[in-house]
Each structure stands twice: as C-alpha cells, then as structure tokens.
N, C-alpha and C positions, 0 to 999 in steps of 0.2 A: 406593572410588571408583572407576568405572569407567573406561575409556579416553577414552572422548568429554569426560565431564565434567573430567578431569585435562588433557585437551588445551586445552580452553576456559579453564580457570583458569589457563594459561600466560601468556595475554595481560593485562594489567591490566584492571580492571573500568572504569576512566577511559577507556581507548581504545575499549571499545563502547558507551559513553555518548556520546564525542565522533562517532563514526561515525554512529552512530543520529541525532544531533542533525542533523549534516551531511546524512543521506540525507533525513529530515524537511524539512529546509528546503528543499531541492531539491525536492520535491514540493510543497510549499505554495506556493514561486515558480511552478512548473509550473502550478497551478491558477489563481493570480491572474493569471498575465500571459498565458498562451496562449488563444486563441480556437478551437482546434481540438476538437472532442469527445473524440478518440480520445487525444490528447496530453493532455488532463484527466483520463481513466480511467486511463491510465498515472502520472500523477502523483499520483492517489490510492492505487493500487497501490505507489508508492514508499513514502508515507507509513504505509500497514500493514506494508510489509516492514520499515519502521524501527522500529515497534512490535513486531513479532515478534521481532527481534534483540534489542533490550533486554529483553523478557519473558524470552527464552531466556538470555539472559546473567545475568540476575538468578537465573533459577531455577537454573542451573547453578552460581552462587556461593553462593546459599543453602542448595542441597541439597535444595529443595523442586520437586517435580515441579509443582505447581499451574500455575505460570507456563506451562509447556510443554503443559498443556490448554487454556489459554487461546488460545495459538499455534494449537493446531488448530483451535477455533472461528472464531477470525480468517481462519483460510485457509479454512473453509467459507464465510464469510461474504464473502470476496472473490471464490470461484469463483461464487458466486450472483450478486455484484453484476456480474461479468464478462459472464454469462449474459444479465442483463437488459439491461445497459449495451448490449452489442452488438445486442443486439435494437432498443434504442431508436434505436441509430444508423443501423441498417439502414433502419428505418421513416422516419427522418428523411430520409436520403440518397435514398429513393425518391420522397419527396415534393418536395424542394427540389434533387436534385443536387447537394449540398455537406454537408459535415460542420462547417461555420461555426457555431458557436452564435447569433452575430447575425443569422442567416439565420432563428432559430426564430421572430422576430416575425411572419414571414408564416404561421406556423401558428395563428395567433390566430383566432377567430370573426369 
C-alpha cells in the first residue's frame, strides 16, 4: 500500500460516509432554498464534491482505482458545468441586471 492510501485508511470509513452525507445535504438545501443562481451552482458543486469524497474513500478502502477514475470524470464534468453555468449567468445578468432566478420569467417570449 502506498502512503496516501494508508493515510486515508487511518480514518474509519463511517466518518467519510457521514462527512459526505453532511456535505451533500448542505448542497441539496442550498439548491432548494436559495434563489441566487451563483449560490445554486456552488451548491451543485458541493454535491459533486461530496460524491467525489465518497468515491475516493471507497476506492482507497477497496484497493481498486476505478472510483478514482470516476472522480476524474466528475471533476471534468464539474469544470464544464462551471464554464457553461457562468456563461449563462453572465448573459442573464446582462439582460436583467440580476442573478435572481425568479427574474428569469422576464426572459420568456
């Protein structure tokens, strides 16, 4: 076992599961409650990071690198989401002078 895997396995797997559940729950609450588009995108990123943490922990505990490969693809997806999301937010701000998602009703035909 390499040093990083041994370091990850010092903490029990239950703690990783609990931390990931807490982070994911904070992300879901942020998506459901907030009306600011930037906060919603940050909450989605929190949810993706919670999944990444859990996949990395399971991968380290099982000794299989496939979970870490999935983490790499999720990180690439998150980067693409940020690029597209920020472009959409900039265009909405230019049209409405607000990033409130309730203002998006003005953009209907």
